[in-house]
Each structure stands twice: as C-alpha cells, then as structure tokens.
C-alpha positions as CSV (number, residue, x, y, z in Angstrom):
1,X,-215.4,12.4,63.1
2,X,-214.1,9.1,64.6
3,X,-210.5,8.5,65.6
4,X,-210.2,6.0,62.7
5,X,-211.4,8.8,60.3
6,X,-209.0,11.3,61.9
7,X,-206.1,8.9,61.5
8,X,-206.9,8.4,57.8
9,X,-207.1,12.1,57.2
10,X,-204.3,13.3,59.4
11,X,-201.0,11.7,58.3
12,X,-198.3,11.8,60.9
13,X,-196.1,14.2,58.9
14,X,-195.4,17.9,58.8
15,X,-197.1,19.8,55.9
16,X,-196.9,23.6,55.4
17,X,-199.4,24.6,52.7
18,X,-199.7,28.3,53.6
19,X,-197.7,30.8,55.5
20,X,-198.1,30.2,59.2
21,X,-200.2,31.7,60.7
22,X,-202.4,31.5,57.6
23,X,-205.2,33.9,56.5
24,X,-207.9,32.0,58.4
25,X,-205.9,31.9,61.6
26,X,-205.2,35.6,61.3
27,X,-208.8,36.4,60.7
28,X,-209.9,34.5,63.8
29,X,-207.1,36.1,65.8
30,X,-208.5,39.5,65.0
31,X,-211.9,38.4,66.2
32,X,-210.3,37.1,69.3
33,X,-208.7,40.4,70.2
34,X,-212.1,42.1,70.1
35,X,-213.7,39.7,72.7
36,X,-210.9,38.0,74.7
37,X,-208.7,40.0,77.1
38,X,-204.9,40.0,76.5
39,X,-204.4,38.4,79.9
40,X,-205.4,35.1,78.1
41,X,-202.1,35.1,76.3
42,X,-201.0,33.8,72.9
43,X,-197.9,31.7,72.4
44,X,-198.3,31.4,68.7
45,X,-201.4,32.6,66.8
46,X,-202.6,29.6,65.0
47,X,-206.1,28.1,65.4
48,X,-206.5,24.4,65.4
49,X,-209.2,22.6,63.5
50,X,-208.5,19.0,64.3
51,X,-205.7,16.8,65.6
52,X,-204.5,13.2,65.9
53,X,-201.5,11.7,67.8
54,X,-198.6,14.2,67.3
55,X,-200.1,16.3,64.5
56,X,-202.4,19.3,64.8
57,X,-204.1,20.7,61.7
58,X,-204.9,24.4,61.7
59,X,-207.8,26.1,60.0
60,X,-205.7,26.8,57.0
61,X,-204.8,23.1,56.5
62,X,-201.3,23.2,57.7
63,X,-200.1,20.1,59.6
64,X,-197.9,21.0,62.5
65,X,-195.9,18.7,64.7
66,X,-197.1,19.3,68.3
67,X,-194.1,19.1,70.7
68,X,-196.0,20.8,73.5
69,X,-199.1,18.6,73.8
70,X,-201.2,21.3,75.5
71,X,-198.3,21.7,77.9
72,X,-198.0,18.1,78.7
73,X,-201.7,17.1,78.6
74,X,-201.7,15.0,75.4
75,X,-199.3,12.4,76.8
76,X,-200.9,9.6,74.8
77,X,-201.6,11.7,71.8
78,X,-204.5,13.7,70.4
79,X,-207.8,12.0,69.9
80,X,-206.7,8.6,71.2
81,X,-209.3,6.1,70.1
82,X,-209.6,4.3,73.4
83,X,-210.1,7.6,75.3
84,X,-212.7,8.8,72.8
85,X,-214.6,5.5,73.0
86,X,-214.6,5.6,76.8
87,X,-215.8,9.2,76.9
88,X,-218.6,8.6,74.3
89,X,-219.8,5.5,76.2
90,X,-219.9,7.4,79.5
91,X,-221.6,10.4,77.9
92,X,-224.4,8.1,76.8
93,X,-224.9,7.0,80.5
94,X,-224.5,10.0,82.7
95,X,-222.5,13.3,82.4
96,X,-222.9,14.7,85.9
97,X,-224.5,14.0,89.3
98,X,-221.9,15.4,91.8
99,X,-220.0,12.5,93.3
100,X,-220.8,13.6,96.9
101,X,-224.5,13.5,96.1
102,X,-224.9,10.5,93.9
103,X,-221.7,8.6,93.4
104,X,-220.5,6.6,90.4
105,X,-218.0,3.8,89.9
106,X,-215.5,5.5,87.5
107,X,-214.4,7.9,90.3
108,X,-213.7,4.9,92.5
109,X,-211.8,3.2,89.8
110,X,-209.6,6.2,89.1
111,X,-208.8,6.4,92.8
112,X,-207.8,2.7,92.8
113,X,-205.6,3.2,89.8
114,X,-203.8,6.2,91.3
115,X,-203.3,4.4,94.6
116,X,-201.7,1.5,92.7
117,X,-199.4,4.0,90.8
118,X,-197.9,5.7,93.8
119,X,-194.4,4.3,94.6
120,X,-195.3,3.0,98.1
121,X,-196.7,0.0,99.8
122,X,-198.8,2.1,102.1
123,X,-202.6,2.6,101.7
124,X,-203.3,5.7,99.7
125,X,-206.6,7.5,99.1
126,X,-207.6,10.0,96.4
127,X,-209.6,13.2,96.0
128,X,-210.4,14.2,92.4
129,X,-210.7,17.7,91.2
130,X,-210.6,19.6,87.9
131,X,-207.2,21.3,87.4
132,X,-203.6,21.2,88.6
133,X,-204.0,24.4,90.6
134,X,-207.0,22.9,92.4
135,X,-204.9,19.8,93.2
136,X,-202.2,22.0,94.7
137,X,-204.7,24.1,96.7
138,X,-206.3,20.9,98.1
139,X,-203.0,19.3,98.8
140,X,-202.0,22.3,100.9
141,X,-205.4,22.3,102.6
142,X,-205.1,18.7,103.5
143,X,-201.6,19.0,104.8
144,X,-202.6,21.9,107.0
145,X,-205.6,20.0,108.4
146,X,-203.4,17.0,109.2
147,X,-200.6,18.8,110.8
148,X,-202.4,21.8,112.4
149,X,-199.7,24.0,111.0
150,X,-200.0,27.0,108.6
151,X,-196.6,27.1,106.8
152,X,-196.1,26.1,103.2
153,X,-192.5,25.6,101.9
154,X,-191.8,26.0,98.1
155,X,-188.7,26.1,96.0
156,X,-187.2,28.8,93.8
157,X,-188.2,28.5,90.2
158,X,-191.4,26.7,91.2
159,X,-194.7,27.0,89.4
160,X,-198.0,25.7,90.9
161,X,-200.9,27.6,89.3
162,X,-202.8,30.8,88.8
163,X,-205.2,30.9,91.8
164,X,-204.6,33.2,94.7
165,X,-202.7,30.6,96.8
166,X,-200.9,28.9,93.9
167,X,-199.8,32.2,92.2
168,X,-198.5,33.3,95.6
169,X,-196.5,30.0,95.7
170,X,-194.9,30.6,92.2
171,X,-191.4,32.0,92.0
172,X,-192.4,34.4,89.3
173,X,-194.6,37.3,90.5
174,X,-195.2,38.6,87.0
175,X,-197.4,37.7,85.2
176,X,-199.1,35.4,87.6
177,X,-199.5,37.5,90.8
178,X,-198.2,41.0,90.1
179,X,-201.0,43.6,90.3
180,X,-203.7,41.3,91.4
181,X,-203.9,42.3,95.0
182,X,-202.7,40.7,98.3
183,X,-200.9,37.4,98.0
184,X,-201.4,34.5,100.4
185,X,-199.3,34.4,103.5
186,X,-197.4,31.7,105.4
187,X,-195.4,30.8,102.2
188,X,-191.7,30.3,102.5
189,X,-189.4,30.1,99.6
190,X,-186.0,28.3,99.5
191,X,-183.3,27.6,96.9
192,X,-183.7,24.6,94.7
193,X,-181.1,22.3,93.3
194,X,-180.1,23.7,89.9
195,X,-176.8,21.9,89.0
196,X,-176.0,24.0,85.9
197,X,-176.0,27.2,87.9
198,X,-175.2,26.3,91.5
199,X,-172.6,23.6,90.9
200,X,-173.7,21.9,94.2
201,X,-174.1,18.2,95.0
202,X,-177.5,17.0,96.1
203,X,-176.4,16.9,99.7
204,X,-174.9,20.4,99.5
205,X,-178.0,21.8,97.9
206,X,-180.3,20.1,100.4
207,X,-178.4,21.6,103.3
208,X,-178.8,25.0,101.7
209,X,-182.6,24.5,101.2
210,X,-183.1,23.2,104.8
211,X,-181.0,25.9,106.4
212,X,-183.1,28.6,104.6
213,X,-186.4,27.0,105.7
214,X,-185.3,26.5,109.3
215,X,-184.2,30.1,109.5
216,X,-187.1,31.8,107.8
217,X,-190.0,29.5,108.8
218,X,-189.0,27.1,111.4
219,X,-189.6,23.4,110.8
220,X,-192.2,23.2,113.5
221,X,-194.4,25.8,111.8
222,X,-194.4,24.1,108.4
223,X,-197.4,22.0,107.2
224,X,-195.8,20.9,104.0
225,X,-192.9,21.1,101.5
226,X,-194.2,21.0,98.0
227,X,-191.8,20.1,95.2
228,X,-191.9,19.5,91.5
229,X,-189.5,16.5,91.2
230,X,-188.6,17.9,87.8
231,X,-189.6,21.6,87.6
232,X,-191.9,22.5,84.8
233,X,-192.3,26.2,84.1
234,X,-189.1,26.8,86.0
235,X,-187.1,25.2,83.1
236,X,-187.3,21.4,83.5
237,X,-184.7,21.6,86.2
238,X,-183.6,18.1,87.3
239,X,-182.1,18.2,90.8
240,X,-178.8,16.8,91.7
241,X,-178.7,13.2,92.9
242,X,-179.6,12.8,96.6
243,X,-181.3,16.2,96.8
244,X,-184.9,15.1,97.1
245,X,-184.2,12.1,99.4
246,X,-182.4,14.5,101.8
247,X,-185.4,16.8,101.8
248,X,-187.8,13.9,102.3
249,X,-185.8,12.7,105.3
250,X,-185.8,16.2,106.9
251,X,-189.6,16.3,106.4
252,X,-190.1,13.0,108.0
253,X,-187.9,14.0,111.0
254,X,-189.9,17.2,111.5
255,X,-193.5,16.0,110.8
256,X,-193.7,18.0,107.5
257,X,-195.9,16.6,104.8
258,X,-193.8,16.0,101.6
259,X,-195.9,16.8,98.5
260,X,-194.8,15.8,95.0
261,X,-196.4,18.1,92.4
262,X,-196.5,15.7,89.4
263,X,-198.9,17.9,87.4
264,X,-196.5,18.2,84.5
265,X,-194.1,15.4,85.1
266,X,-196.5,12.6,86.1
267,X,-198.6,10.0,84.2
268,X,-195.8,8.1,82.5
269,X,-194.1,11.1,80.9
270,X,-190.7,10.5,82.4
271,X,-190.6,6.7,81.9
272,X,-192.2,6.0,85.3
273,X,-195.8,6.7,86.3
274,X,-194.6,9.5,88.6
275,X,-191.2,11.1,88.2
276,X,-190.6,11.0,92.0
277,X,-190.0,7.2,91.6
278,X,-186.7,8.0,89.9
279,X,-185.4,9.8,93.0
280,X,-186.1,7.0,95.5
281,X,-188.7,9.0,97.5
282,X,-192.2,7.7,98.6
283,X,-194.2,11.0,98.9
284,X,-196.9,11.6,101.5
285,X,-199.1,13.3,98.8
286,X,-198.9,13.1,95.0
287,X,-200.6,15.7,92.8
288,X,-201.6,14.7,89.3
289,X,-203.4,16.5,86.4
290,X,-202.6,17.4,82.8
291,X,-202.0,14.0,81.2
292,X,-204.3,12.0,83.4
293,X,-207.4,12.1,81.2
294,X,-206.3,12.5,77.7
295,X,-207.4,16.0,77.3
296,X,-210.5,16.0,79.6
297,X,-210.3,18.1,82.8
298,X,-209.3,16.1,85.8
299,X,-206.8,16.2,88.6
300,X,-206.1,14.2,91.7
301,X,-204.6,14.5,95.2
302,X,-203.5,11.0,96.2
303,X,-202.1,10.7,99.8
304,X,-201.4,8.4,102.7
305,X,-204.7,7.4,104.2
306,X,-203.7,8.7,107.6
307,X,-203.3,12.2,106.1
308,X,-206.3,12.1,103.8
309,X,-208.7,10.8,106.5
310,X,-208.2,13.9,108.7
311,X,-210.7,16.0,106.7
312,X,-214.3,16.2,107.9
313,X,-217.1,14.9,105.6
314,X,-218.0,17.7,103.3
315,X,-214.6,19.5,103.7
316,X,-213.3,18.3,100.3
317,X,-214.8,18.3,96.8
318,X,-216.5,20.6,94.4
319,X,-219.4,20.6,91.9
320,X,-217.6,19.3,88.9
321,X,-214.8,17.5,90.7
322,X,-214.2,14.0,89.3
323,X,-216.7,14.4,86.5
324,X,-217.8,10.9,85.3
325,X,-216.8,11.6,81.6
326,X,-213.3,12.7,82.6
327,X,-213.0,9.7,84.9
328,X,-213.9,7.3,82.1
329,X,-211.3,9.0,79.9
330,X,-208.7,8.6,82.7
331,X,-209.4,4.9,83.1
332,X,-208.7,4.5,79.4
333,X,-205.5,6.5,79.7
334,X,-204.2,4.1,82.4
335,X,-205.2,1.1,80.2
336,X,-203.4,2.6,77.2
337,X,-200.2,3.3,79.2
338,X,-200.2,-0.4,80.1
339,X,-201.3,-2.0,76.8
340,X,-199.1,0.2,74.6
341,X,-196.0,-0.1,76.9
342,X,-195.9,3.7,77.0
343,X,-193.3,3.7,79.9
344,X,-190.9,2.1,77.5
345,X,-191.9,4.6,74.7
346,X,-191.0,7.5,77.0
347,X,-187.6,5.9,77.4
348,X,-187.3,5.5,73.6
349,X,-188.1,9.2,73.2
350,X,-185.5,10.2,75.7
351,X,-182.9,8.1,73.9
352,X,-183.8,9.3,70.3
353,X,-184.7,12.9,71.1
354,X,-182.2,13.3,73.8
355,X,-179.3,12.1,71.6
356,X,-180.5,14.4,68.9
357,X,-180.5,17.4,71.2
358,X,-177.0,16.5,72.4
359,X,-175.9,16.4,68.8
360,X,-177.3,19.9,68.3
361,X,-175.4,21.0,71.5
362,X,-172.2,19.9,69.9
363,X,-173.0,22.0,66.8
364,X,-174.3,25.2,68.5
365,X,-172.6,26.6,71.6
366,X,-175.7,28.6,72.6
367,X,-177.0,25.3,74.1
368,X,-175.6,25.3,77.6
369,X,-177.4,22.1,78.7
370,X,-179.6,19.3,77.5
371,X,-181.6,17.9,80.4
372,X,-184.7,16.0,81.4
373,X,-186.1,12.5,81.6
374,X,-188.2,10.5,79.3
375,X,-190.4,12.7,77.1
376,X,-189.8,15.7,79.3
377,X,-186.7,17.2,77.8
378,X,-185.3,20.7,77.5
379,X,-182.4,22.8,76.2
380,X,-181.2,25.9,78.0
381,X,-180.1,28.7,75.7
382,X,-177.4,31.2,76.8
383,X,-175.2,33.7,75.2
384,X,-172.2,31.7,74.0
385,X,-169.4,31.2,76.4
386,X,-171.5,32.4,79.4
387,X,-174.5,31.3,81.5
388,X,-176.3,34.5,80.7
389,X,-179.9,33.7,79.5
390,X,-180.8,34.5,75.9
391,X,-184.5,34.8,75.9
392,X,-184.5,36.7,72.6
393,X,-182.8,33.7,70.9
394,X,-185.3,31.3,72.4
395,X,-188.2,33.4,71.1
396,X,-186.6,33.7,67.7
397,X,-186.2,29.9,67.5
398,X,-189.7,29.3,68.6
399,X,-191.1,31.7,66.0
400,X,-189.0,30.2,63.2
401,X,-190.1,26.7,64.2
402,X,-193.8,27.7,64.3
403,X,-193.6,29.3,60.9
404,X,-192.2,26.0,59.6
405,X,-194.7,23.7,61.2
406,X,-193.3,22.8,64.6
407,X,-194.9,23.9,67.8
408,X,-192.5,24.7,70.6
409,X,-192.7,26.4,74.0
410,X,-190.4,28.3,76.3
411,X,-189.8,27.8,80.0
412,X,-187.4,29.0,82.7
413,X,-187.3,31.9,85.0
414,X,-186.0,34.1,82.2
415,X,-187.7,32.3,79.3
416,X,-184.2,30.9,78.4
417,X,-185.3,27.3,78.0
418,X,-187.0,25.5,75.2
419,X,-189.0,22.5,76.5
420,X,-190.2,19.4,74.7
421,X,-193.4,17.6,75.8
422,X,-194.1,15.2,72.9
423,X,-196.8,12.6,72.9
424,X,-195.4,9.2,73.9
425,X,-196.6,8.0,70.5
426,X,-194.4,10.4,68.6
427,X,-192.5,8.5,66.0
428,X,-188.7,8.5,65.4
429,X,-189.3,10.0,62.0
430,X,-191.2,13.0,63.5
431,X,-188.5,13.5,66.1
432,X,-185.9,13.6,63.4
433,X,-188.0,16.2,61.5
434,X,-188.3,18.3,64.6
435,X,-184.5,18.1,65.1
436,X,-184.0,19.2,61.5
437,X,-186.2,22.3,61.9
438,X,-184.4,23.1,65.2
439,X,-181.1,22.9,63.4
440,X,-182.3,25.3,60.7
441,X,-183.7,27.6,63.4
442,X,-180.4,27.8,65.3
443,X,-178.5,28.5,62.1
444,X,-181.1,31.2,61.0
445,X,-180.9,32.9,64.4
446,X,-177.1,32.7,64.9
C-alpha cells in the first residue's frame, strides 16, 4: 500500500471502534506470550496493522493517536511518502554490500549531512551503525582510543542502552543490568542538574558534578563525559542554564572528550537539529539514532576529525552498519526536515502542546512540572503538595488514555513522568484531542 493510499484510508483522527485492546489484539497477545519471553516487555498490548503520520491503526480497526512515535523514532511521521519512495528506489538497486568491502554513495551523503548539522565550524567525520546503543558503544571506544584513557563519566538518571557497556552506564540497574552478570568497569556516575528537585543554578550543579568526578575518577583518567542534553528515559530533564557549558569547559581544560548523546533529542525534535545547540555547546562527538531514518535502523557517531581519525583501518564498522536502504531513508528525512520547515513545526508543537499542558497543570495539582523543548515534552506527576513520585497515577493515566485511543509512555527514575514525543506533523486538532483525553484521565484517576 502506497503512502497516498494510506493517507486516503487513515484519516488523522482518533476512532475507537472496539474496546482497546480489542479481540484480535488480545488473541495475538496470547500467541506472543507462548513464543516471546517476558523480557521483551509490553507497554500496552495493542497490535498495529498500519500507520500514517500521527495515527496508528490496530488489527481491530481502532485509530489511535501516537504520541510516542516508537520512542522518538517517527519524528517526521509514520509512512512518510518521501522516505518510502527513497527506500523503494534504493531497494531496487542494492540492499547490502558491507560499506567497508564495496562502498556506496548514500553512506557518504549521510555523513556529509550529519557533519553539516553539527553546531560547529570544525571538520567532522561520521561512523554509521544500526542502533543508539551501538552509537554509544562506539563513541566511548573512539574517545578511549583518542585519549588513551579508560574512564567514562555519566550522569545520574542517564539512559544509554541495553548492551553490556551501555546498561552499565545507565542509572537504573533494573531492569537493564540487574541479574545479567558482571557490569563494565571504569564508569563513574555523578549528579545531574535536575532543577525541580535540586534547586541549584547551572553553575552550582556543575560544580557539584565536577567535584564528584574529580573525587571518584580523577579528571586525568577520564576519556569522556557523555551527556544527554535533555535526558530521555530519565524523565526529559532539562538542565539549568549554564550547566552544560560549565561541564564542557571543564572537559576542554582536562582533555576529556565531551559526547552529546542525541539519540532521543536529536534530528529536529527540539526545534534545532541537535538539542545541544540550545545550550551553546559545540560537542566533540554527537550520537544520533532513532529519528534519523524515518523508521529504518540507523545510527551515527559524528565527531571532530582529529578524534575520529585516531582509529586504525578496520577498527570501526560492522556487517550491517550504514545499510544502503537506511541511508537512502535518512537522506530523505534530512530533505523533509528542510522542505517542510520541521524545525519551526517543532516550535509550534512546543507552543500549542506546552501551553495546553500548562493549562492542565493549573487544573490538577498532581502535575509538579511541565518541561521540555520542541516536540520533546513531559509532565512530572507527584502526590499533591509534595515532590513524592506517583508512579501508580502515571500508569493509571496511561492505561486510561490507551483504552481511549491515545498512546502514551512513562519515563523517569521512578516512572513518575509522562513523556510526549509526537510527530512534527501532528496537527493542532490532534494535540487538542490528546489534551482532552488527558484531562479526562486526570479526572478519572483523581
């Protein structure tokens, strides 16, 4: 089915035609439990049949508003026509050769586009991989090779992946690392800036972070500091003004590679190509994934040439890294961001959705904070009159919304946050509908 046909069939509106999950979804879910381990979790047991822009249609015919977008992957919407056309054309040419054996132009073009997108005038080079966790692993590997140091500094509430190294870097041990054996060493954790809870200025929070790292690791032993400019799984935490620039300055003074993990916040989601731009920092390495290829698996490590060139030939890469079909899709994503003015659309969503969430906050005292940038927004839910997390209320709201045709997702160290990652094409009408369901959910769970 072409994108044109999908658009004709899938209207951009919420439609609930059966109970959710419906009978067909429930039947598939029973089959799933027989053959798929519970470690592959289930946020909400619906099974998707097709999707377009901001609407997914389940196997029972319900049309649900997708405010998660595959956890930030569908930044330009489901089944974008330009992405599908680019992928189809590339599939008709070549689907795989292994770039390090027989190269192809789309990989080179993606590297050029990423270099242009980094907020710096220096020369940047790119390694393409498949997933965000692979980007993190290779970013650390490259930083260690460049500096000759072992240490990796991460921040509290961070999330970087599910591989051995990245799960060891996460703040949460369970479910990502607990019980899976030894964790990677030479990882040092320090407090992040979390204005709602620590009340510190950016300068104060940075001093606290630096003091911890200098005490526990020693600056001279650190290869890199890896930060999510806006934390994802940690709860869409936006650091206080001045925090990230202070950390960057400290890294520069001590020869530490500053890595911006833009896996969730990057690719136009926050109103700039990379969220780090909004903090006045020019990172040494930028990690991208999720929204980069419109649903096709692709990730990138983009870094200063001086750093990237330290690796020996053959030291970087992988069998499926930078797959030509994914690269073709990524080129189309970059073109769509430009031609559809999606940076401005992210700012529109922040204005419309953000204002609506602030209005909800004025109505329900369980919302302790509305935060985020662009189309990366969140509300933190606490027990009224306190900052005590209320994960039960969050889950109840998510369940209510799902049963009424809105797909939501939790975040935060205690699952006390509801995060919103809509497509940059989500209409104002759909946003208003999401807000109306949220209002009903808060009232129903009071």
